[in-house]
C-alpha positions as semicolon CSV with decimal commas, in nm:
position;residue;x (nm);y (nm);z (nm)
1;M;5,030;-1,797;0,023
2;S;4,949;-1,639;-0,296
3;I;5,138;-1,327;-0,393
4;V;4,911;-1,041;-0,597
5;N;5,055;-0,920;-0,953
6;E;4,975;-0,613;-1,057
7;N;5,031;-0,678;-1,395
8;E;4,795;-1,005;-1,334
9;N;4,441;-1,010;-1,535
10;P;4,221;-0,872;-1,341
11;E;3,966;-1,140;-1,320
12;E;4,285;-1,379;-1,212
13;K;4,376;-1,139;-0,945
14;M;3,966;-1,139;-0,820
15;K;4,071;-1,498;-0,773
16;L;4,329;-1,498;-0,572
17;L;4,128;-1,236;-0,313
18;P;4,036;-1,375;0,021
19;D;3,667;-1,461;0,068
20;I;3,626;-1,570;0,360
21;S;3,265;-1,623;0,368
22;H;3,303;-1,894;0,118
23;Q;3,649;-2,032;0,192
24;A;3,579;-2,091;0,564
25;S;3,297;-2,325;0,776
26;A;3,095;-2,206;1,040
27;S;3,179;-2,208;1,334
28;V;2,875;-2,299;1,500
29;S;2,657;-2,484;1,231
30;G;2,320;-2,484;1,149
31;K;2,003;-2,377;0,915
32;L;1,896;-1,992;0,874
33;D;1,558;-1,896;0,737
34;K;1,652;-1,638;0,580
35;V;1,997;-1,381;0,510
36;G;1,980;-1,083;0,316
37;M;1,953;-0,727;0,304
38;D;1,663;-0,494;0,382
39;N;1,641;-0,169;0,248
40;I;1,865;-0,156;-0,075
41;E;1,815;0,143;-0,257
42;L;1,782;0,109;-0,637
43;P;1,545;0,267;-0,895
44;V;1,251;0,110;-1,042
45;Q;1,047;0,170;-1,367
46;W;0,684;0,223;-1,394
47;E;0,455;0,356;-1,619
48;V;0,346;0,688;-1,483
49;K;0,107;0,746;-1,807
50;S;0,059;0,526;-2,147
51;G;0,349;0,447;-2,266
52;E;0,556;0,703;-2,064
53;L;0,826;0,516;-1,877
54;S;1,028;0,670;-1,526
55;H;1,219;0,585;-1,232
56;L;1,080;0,590;-0,909
57;P;1,339;0,532;-0,586
58;A;1,308;0,223;-0,417
59;K;1,353;0,029;-0,063
60;I;1,389;-0,358;-0,181
61;S;1,412;-0,590;0,081
62;A;1,627;-0,922;-0,098
63;F;1,661;-1,284;0,109
64;V;1,740;-1,671;0,072
65;S;1,762;-1,917;0,329
66;L;2,022;-2,029;0,419
67;D;2,003;-2,417;0,412
68;N;2,365;-2,553;0,409
69;E;2,427;-2,591;0,740
70;N;2,771;-2,554;0,728
71;A;2,852;-2,258;0,479
72;K;2,980;-1,910;0,652
73;G;2,728;-1,726;0,461
74;I;2,542;-1,658;0,129
75;H;2,684;-1,538;-0,188
76;M;2,502;-1,185;-0,077
77;S;2,644;-0,962;-0,360
78;R;2,523;-1,194;-0,604
79;L;2,140;-1,079;-0,485
80;Y;2,212;-0,699;-0,578
81;L;2,374;-0,793;-0,880
82;S;2,077;-0,969;-0,957
83;L;1,858;-0,694;-0,885
84;Q;2,061;-0,425;-1,061
85;S;2,100;-0,672;-1,380
86;A;1,683;-0,718;-1,416
87;L;1,553;-0,371;-1,305
88;K;1,740;-0,239;-1,658
89;T;1,570;-0,447;-1,861
90;G;1,231;-0,252;-1,841
91;P;0,925;-0,213;-1,594
92;L;0,895;-0,350;-1,269
93;T;0,600;-0,688;-1,326
94;Y;0,546;-0,956;-1,121
95;E;0,727;-1,171;-1,397
96;M;0,999;-0,996;-1,301
97;V;0,914;-1,093;-0,950
98;S;0,856;-1,456;-0,993
99;S;1,166;-1,455;-1,226
100;L;1,411;-1,376;-0,988
101;L;1,282;-1,521;-0,710
102;D;1,430;-1,837;-0,934
103;D;1,720;-1,624;-0,951
104;F;1,821;-1,579;-0,638
105;V;1,793;-1,961;-0,545
106;E;2,016;-2,042;-0,860
107;K;2,276;-1,808;-0,835
108;Q;2,357;-1,974;-0,433
109;D;2,491;-2,243;-0,555
110;G;2,347;-2,522;-0,379
111;L;2,317;-2,271;-0,082
112;S;1,940;-2,212;-0,039
113;E;1,628;-2,371;-0,125
114;N;1,418;-2,059;-0,105
115;S;1,387;-1,715;-0,144
116;F;1,173;-1,353;-0,081
117;L;1,151;-1,063;-0,219
118;A;0,990;-0,686;-0,177
119;F;0,953;-0,380;-0,347
120;D;0,837;-0,116;-0,110
121;F;0,763;0,249;-0,361
122;E;0,557;0,529;-0,432
123;V;0,326;0,584;-0,737
124;P;0,240;0,921;-0,818
125;V;-0,081;0,906;-1,025
126;E;-0,223;1,237;-1,133
127;R;-0,669;1,258;-1,019
128;K;-0,913;1,476;-1,177
129;A;-1,103;1,661;-0,940
130;L;-1,481;1,528;-0,854
131;L;-1,698;1,802;-1,044
132;S;-1,437;2,139;-1,209
133;E;-1,141;2,059;-1,460
134;K;-0,884;2,081;-1,219
135;T;-0,610;1,794;-1,173
136;G;-0,367;1,670;-0,904
137;W;-0,106;1,430;-0,780
138;R;-0,098;1,200;-0,561
139;N;0,082;0,950;-0,376
140;Y;0,028;0,592;-0,299
141;R;0,250;0,387;-0,148
142;V;0,269;0,032;-0,318
143;K;0,454;-0,244;-0,185
144;M;0,527;-0,572;-0,459
145;S;0,641;-0,886;-0,294
146;G;0,726;-1,251;-0,353
147;S;0,843;-1,578;-0,184
148;L;0,937;-1,928;-0,330
149;I;0,923;-2,148;-0,050
150;Q;0,950;-2,530;-0,062
151;G;0,875;-2,483;-0,451
152;V;0,568;-2,286;-0,387
153;K;0,550;-1,934;-0,542
154;Q;0,326;-1,660;-0,379
155;L;0,295;-1,283;-0,491
156;G;0,145;-1,043;-0,300
157;L;0,046;-0,678;-0,350
158;S;0,046;-0,399;-0,044
159;V;-0,121;-0,077;-0,107
160;D;-0,216;0,245;0,149
161;V;-0,496;0,425;0,033
162;V;-0,627;0,754;0,199
163;Y;-0,978;0,840;0,210
164;S;-1,219;1,072;0,475
165;S;-1,432;0,949;0,716
166;T;-1,720;1,101;0,896
167;C;-1,866;0,948;1,209
168;P;-2,238;0,815;1,219
169;C;-2,302;0,945;1,572
170;S;-2,153;1,259;1,520
171;A;-2,395;1,296;1,226
172;A;-2,693;1,184;1,449
173;L;-2,622;1,444;1,732
174;S;-2,512;1,711;1,489
175;R;-2,895;1,681;1,297
176;Q;-3,095;1,672;1,660
177;L;-2,935;1,969;1,772
178;I;-3,006;2,120;1,420
179;S;-3,383;2,011;1,453
180;E;-3,391;2,149;1,847
181;E;-3,265;2,470;1,658
182;F;-3,491;2,456;1,443
183;L;-3,801;2,403;1,619
184;K;-3,701;2,700;1,891
185;Q;-3,666;2,920;1,583
186;F;-4,012;2,837;1,420
187;Q;-4,207;2,782;1,724
188;G;-4,570;2,932;1,729
189;K;-4,568;2,975;1,375
190;Q;-4,896;2,818;1,240
191;T;-4,717;2,856;0,863
192;V;-4,375;2,887;0,772
193;D;-4,274;2,957;0,392
194;V;-4,010;2,774;0,221
195;S;-3,803;3,034;0,138
196;E;-3,798;3,200;0,469
197;I;-3,661;2,812;0,609
198;G;-3,407;2,790;0,335
199;Q;-3,281;3,137;0,406
200;W;-3,259;3,052;0,785
201;L;-3,037;2,739;0,684
202;E;-2,800;2,975;0,497
203;K;-2,735;3,166;0,816
204;E;-2,395;3,076;0,994
205;S;-2,609;3,098;1,328
206;S;-2,797;2,804;1,167
207;I;-2,494;2,602;1,251
208;V;-2,565;2,510;1,538
209;A;-2,347;2,171;1,511
210;T;-2,109;1,970;1,261
211;P;-2,026;1,595;1,249
212;H;-1,663;1,517;1,312
213;A;-1,479;1,407;1,049
214;Q;-1,105;1,226;1,033
215;R;-0,862;1,136;0,758
216;S;-0,831;0,789;0,748
217;L;-0,599;0,513;0,615
218;A;-0,699;0,176;0,451
219;E;-0,346;-0,028;0,485
220;V;-0,438;-0,360;0,261
221;N;-0,222;-0,659;0,116
222;I;-0,327;-0,958;-0,083
223;E;-0,212;-1,218;-0,226
224;V;-0,206;-1,241;-0,631
225;D;-0,353;-1,509;-0,862
226;P;-0,062;-1,488;-1,091
227;S;-0,314;-1,648;-1,373
228;A;-0,528;-1,300;-1,322
229;T;-0,278;-1,059;-1,168
230;V;-0,397;-0,727;-0,986
231;S;-0,201;-0,441;-1,128
232;P;-0,200;-0,132;-0,768
233;L;-0,349;0,132;-0,990
234;E;-0,647;-0,143;-1,017
235;L;-0,624;-0,194;-0,650
236;I;-0,620;0,161;-0,530
237;N;-0,926;0,286;-0,785
238;E;-1,168;-0,056;-0,671
239;V;-1,085;0,055;-0,275
240;E;-1,144;0,414;-0,327
241;K;-1,467;0,343;-0,510
242;V;-1,587;0,126;-0,261
243;L;-1,528;0,360;0,016
244;G;-1,668;0,645;-0,201
245;T;-1,479;0,912;-0,035
246;P;-1,101;0,960;-0,109
247;V;-0,891;1,251;-0,039
248;Q;-0,855;1,538;-0,277
249;S;-0,565;1,741;-0,414
250;A;-0,639;2,034;-0,664
251;V;-0,992;2,147;-0,599
252;K;-1,237;2,455;-0,664
253;R;-1,521;2,554;-0,470
254;Q;-1,760;2,301;-0,615
255;D;-1,521;2,011;-0,611
256;E;-1,564;2,071;-0,198
257;Q;-1,900;2,106;-0,209
258;E;-1,901;1,773;-0,383
259;F;-1,659;1,628;-0,126
260;A;-1,890;1,722;0,140
261;R;-2,187;1,586;-0,009
262;L;-2,039;1,254;-0,022
263;N;-1,889;1,215;0,300
264;A;-2,258;1,281;0,403
265;K;-2,380;1,034;0,188
266;N;-2,128;0,796;0,315
267;L;-2,091;0,797;0,735
268;M;-1,864;0,530;0,875
269;F;-1,710;0,408;1,164
270;C;-1,418;0,179;1,081
271;E;-1,685;-0,134;1,074
272;D;-1,831;0,027;0,806
273;A;-1,516;0,099;0,619
274;G;-1,393;-0,325;0,662
275;R;-1,714;-0,437;0,520
276;K;-1,676;-0,251;0,234
277;V;-1,320;-0,280;0,154
278;K;-1,431;-0,727;0,292
279;A;-1,733;-0,739;0,058
280;L;-1,498;-0,613;-0,217
281;L;-1,193;-0,810;-0,202
282;D;-1,404;-1,122;-0,084
283;G;-1,577;-1,110;-0,482
284;W;-1,266;-1,001;-0,652
285;R;-1,138;-1,350;-0,887
286;G;-0,787;-1,211;-0,897
287;V;-0,751;-1,213;-0,528
288;L;-0,646;-1,547;-0,367
289;N;-0,582;-1,453;-0,010
290;Y;-0,616;-1,082;0,158
291;N;-0,628;-0,906;0,487
292;A;-0,613;-0,494;0,591
293;K;-0,601;-0,243;0,868
294;L;-0,855;0,045;0,837
295;S;-0,767;0,322;1,057
296;H;-0,968;0,611;1,127
297;H;-0,762;0,896;1,306
298;E;-1,035;1,045;1,519
299;S;-1,059;1,419;1,552
300;L;-1,268;1,366;1,877
301;H;-1,031;1,132;2,061
302;P;-0,618;1,150;2,075
303;H;-0,644;0,757;1,966
304;D;-0,748;0,556;1,638
305;A;-1,074;0,365;1,563
306;V;-0,927;0,067;1,377
307;C;-1,082;-0,257;1,270
308;Y;-0,862;-0,543;1,128
309;I;-1,016;-0,772;0,840
310;S;-0,911;-1,110;0,683
311;K;-1,029;-1,375;0,419
312;S;-0,967;-1,612;0,677
313;G;-1,132;-1,427;0,984
314;G;-0,840;-1,497;1,200
315;N;-0,626;-1,157;1,102
316;K;-0,357;-1,037;1,379
């Protein structure tokens, strides 16, 4: 029996405290795939503007395998302490993720062979309006992850991109109604002045139908090539560019009109959006693997139209 003396050195006192998870054996032996923590609350450092670091709140998942069949548990607190120490050193990078994966296994003292890590947070990005000089902020959900399994590392990146989608079918039906109304308005006239047509088109009465559009979401997940890493903002920018209709923050009337023009130019079903993103990722050297979900939050229906894509074609 050990008696703790209040005058003893703190380190010596620590050695005398019971540690059941490591002094006792498992009542039922067996290996475990992943043991650790979800939703760890720690800030990550991020370069919001060039040369300007900010602390962003993150939810972190940290796990290791338990490969010692008879061990009661892992050294769980060591995962947290490794994270806390690493995140103080500088901005979150793939190099940091890779280093932490090694550190997690090393500090388990032979209990674990594999490790898993994921950072989930939102990145604020200042965006310029489409035509005016207005600027506004957008928050983008980002997830940086990694795994070390049987000595093989994989690095992952996920981003959420919100965009607008106007239904091609609805647009075609609207055009037909406008055409019919136009013919009614000018039927019987041998000649029609162009300015008269223009004036009619500008009248509210000429708006007999408008196509439906919806806020849509691209959830893109990629496996990153460590030798040609893709940054979160780079992936976000390229997905917005290929879809053509990213949602806006601060706008003036000319920006809203330009947004309407872009939507008319980029009519798309969820299948069209899926093929655009697939073509982008298939041609990107830094992307080893990918899958994505494109959801159009219908304004016509109470359900969503959804498309899944993947590099292998076997997305679940």
